[in-house]
C-alpha positions in Angstrom: -7.8 -17.8 128.6 -10.3 -15.7 127.0 -12.4 -12.6 127.5 -16.0 -13.1 128.6 -18.7 -10.6 129.2 -21.0 -11.1 131.8 -23.6 -9.5 134.1 -22.8 -9.4 137.8 -24.5 -7.8 140.7 -21.0 -6.7 142.2 -17.7 -5.8 140.2 -15.6 -8.8 140.0 -12.4 -9.0 141.5 -10.6 -9.8 138.3 -12.4 -7.6 136.0 -10.4 -5.3 133.7 -13.4 -3.0 132.7 -16.8 -2.7 134.0 -19.6 -0.6 133.0 -22.5 0.4 135.3 -25.6 -0.5 133.2 -28.3 -0.8 135.9 -28.3 0.1 139.6 -26.6 -2.7 141.3 -25.8 -4.4 138.2 -22.4 -4.4 136.5 -21.3 -5.7 133.1 -17.8 -6.5 133.5 -15.1 -7.9 131.0 -13.3 -10.8 132.8 -10.3 -12.5 131.5 -10.6 -16.2 132.6 
């Protein structure tokens, strides 16, 4: 497990927090 920050075009299913940075782009904090 671990916390990873990645840029996604859509919110991830398992994301705990996500911030809308750009139109259509999401930075999400995902626990793997």
